[in-house]
N, C-alpha and C positions, 0 to 999 in steps of 0.2 A: 502042914508045917509042924515042925517038931521041937525046935529048941527055943529057949528064951533069949532075947537079945541082951547083949552085955550092957551093964549100967555103970561099970567102973570107969574112972577117968584114966586114959592111957598115961603111963609114966612119962615124965619129961614135959608135960603140958602145964607149965607153971601158971598158977592163977586160974586155971580152968576147972570148972566143976560141972556136975550134971544140971545144976541150977543155972549156970551161966557158961554154956559150952562154946564160947567164942573161939577158944583155941583148940578145941577137940576136932580132929578130922573125922568126918562121918564114915560109917562103914561103906564098903564098895557097893553093897546092895542090901536090900531089906533082909535081915536074918530071919530064919524060921522061928515062928512063935507058937506057943502052946496056949496062951490065954489072952483075952482082950486087954487085961492090965499090962501085960508085957508089950503089946503092940502100942498101947496108949503111952507108955513110958518113953518109947523111942520116938513116937510122934511128937510128944511134948518137948523132947530134946531138940528135935528139928525145928519146931515152932519158935522156941526160945532163941536158937541160933539165928534163925531167919529174921526175927524181930529186932535183933541186936545189931546196931550199925557197926560195931567193932568186929563183927565176924569177917574174916578174910574172904575175899571174893572166891578163891578156889574152894573154900569150905562151904560157902553159901550155895554154890551150884550143887555140890554133893548132898547137902542137907535138903535142898529143894527136891531132888530126885528121890531121896528116902521118903520125904513127905508124900510125894506123888504115889510112890509104891504102897505106902501105908494106907492112903485113901483108896487105892485100887483094891487092896486086900479087904478093907472094910466094906467097900461096895459089893464085894463078892460074899461077904459074911454078914448078912443083915442081923443075925441073932447076936452078933458081937457089939453092935453099934451102941446100944444103950449102956452096956457095962463099960465099954471103952470110954465113952463120953464122961462117965463119972470120975475117971482118973485124969481127965484133961483139965488144966487150970481154967478157972472161970473166964479169964480174959481172952482165952482162945476158943471158947465154946461156940460163939457166933460163927467164927471161921469154920469150925468143925461142922456145924449144922449146915451152913450154906454150901460148903464144898461137897459134902456128902449128898445134899439135895440135888445139886447139879449133876454129880456123877450118876446118881440113881436115875434121874430123868434122861440123861444121855444113853444110859444102858437100855432103857425102854425104847428109845428112839432108833438106835442103830442095831441092825441085825448083822450077825457074822457073815463075812464073805470069804471066798476062797483065797483072795489076796488083793493087794492094792492094784489100781490100774497100771498098765504097762508103762505109761509115760510119767509116772510119779518120780519126782526127785526130792530128796530131803536136804535142805540147805540151811545155813545159819541165818536166823532172822535179823532184821534191823535192830540196832541197839534200843533199849527201853526209852532213852531220852528222845531219840528220833521219833519213835512211834508215839510217845506221849505228846510230842509237838503236833503231829498230824491229827491225833484225836482231839486235842484242844482247839486246833484251828477249825475242825469240823463242828465242834460244839459251839464255838463263837459264831459261826456262820449260820448254823441251822437249829441251834438250841437243843440238840440231842446230847445228853450227858456223855462225857468222854468214857466213863466206865462201861456204858452199854456198847459203844463202838469197840472198846478193847475186848469185851467179852465175846462179841461176834467174831472178831479177828482171832481170838484164842480158840473158840470152839470150831470154827471153820477150817483153819489151816495152822493152828499152833503158832499164831503171830507171823504167818508167812513162811514157816518152815516147809510146808508142803507146796511143791510146784507141780502143777499138772491139773487136768480136769477131774472133777468128781465122776462117780459112776453115772450120774444123771446129766453130766455135761456142763456143770457150773464151773466158772473160771475165776482165776485170780485169788488174791489173799482174803477177799471178803465173799468169794463164791457167788458170782452173778451168773444167771442164765443169760445167754446172748441177747434175747429179746428185751430183757429187763435192763441190761447194760445199754442197749441202743436207746432206751427211753430215758434213762437217768444218769448214765455215765458220761464223763468228759475226759478225754485223754486215752490212757492205756489201761485196760482192765487188770493187767499184771503189775502196774505201778502202785505201790502201797498207798501213797498219798492220794492219787486219783481214785483208787478203790474205796478208801475210807471216806472221802468226801462224797462219793456217789452213794455209799451206804447211808450216810447222814441225810443226804438229799432225798433218798427213797423213804426213809423212816419219817422224815418231816412231812412229806407228801401223803404218808399213810396215817398221820395223826399224832406223831410224836412232837413234843414230849408229853402233851396232855393225856393222850391215850397210848401209853407205851406198850402195854400188853397187846392192844389191837395192832399197833404198828409192827411189832415183832412177829405177830401171827401172820401179817401180810408178807413179811420177809421170808418166813418159813412156816407153812401151814401145819404146825404141830404144837400142841400145848406142852409137850415134853420139852421141845426146843425152847419155847418161851420161858418155861420154868428154869431151865438151865442157864439161859442168858441172864435172867433177872437175879438168880442166885449168885453167879460169879460176879456180876456187876456190883451187887450189894456187898460182897466180900471185899472187893477193891475199894468201895466207898468207905467201909468201916475200918479197914486195915490198909492204909496208904502204901505200905511196902508190898502188898500182895500183887500188884502189877509186875514187879520185879520177880516175885516168887513164881507166879504162873508162867512168866516168860522163860523161866529156866526148865520147865517141864518138857519131857520128851514126847515123841510121837509113838503111840501104840496102835496097832491095827488088829481088829477083832476077826478071828477066823474060827471055823468050827473046831479046830484042833487046839485053840487057845490064842492068847494075844501075842502078837509079834512086835518086838521093838524095832522101829525103823530109825536108825541113828543118822545124824547129819553126815552126808556123803552117800547115803543110800541112793542107788540108781545112777550115780554119776559115772 
């Protein structure tokens, strides 16, 4: 990457500043950067816009995608992380640490593949309010924190954007293997509410919430997976708006030739 991202406020954005960028439209994609500081500056603009309730929805989605791209860049540039962190405001540093921790763990977990399964379709997920209602209903019934369920839904299928079986044959928005669904599922494995309740039921039977790490390891036998889920869940616990932020992130698929963006509508 070669150029420094712009920091000037576009003309005509009355009242908008880099400190309070609610009225500033985000760039269409992450600009090329030459320094960790330049990347941190743009990431900070994204964080401030996303944390501000006055940011228009159309800009919120764009800033969330810039944020996602910035964290992907940092995940690929471990030597930049400490220097970039120094230029992120203190109130966002926990989010920075947790999101990068999750990204690093998932990077160690997932190996590149030639391409997504042939039956994958990328569709628009349920609205945040609807999903939050399902998570809270499951928490009330089984005691599993809703942020844990949201993090699983996020990691497994980007909140239900991915329709289709995994390479291993897991199904539905919470990615159940058929035998596990037969034991813990009720209803339809592809139905978001049924799948979220089944995930909470399984985690509860596996020791949650008292032994959350052990329960998550039973869900997916990988310490990297457990680390990622706990990090994303903690970010959503500390920053209540982060469920909405992560909900706006897109689907990227790792291949030997690089990551491929799978937009909504892919495979339809």
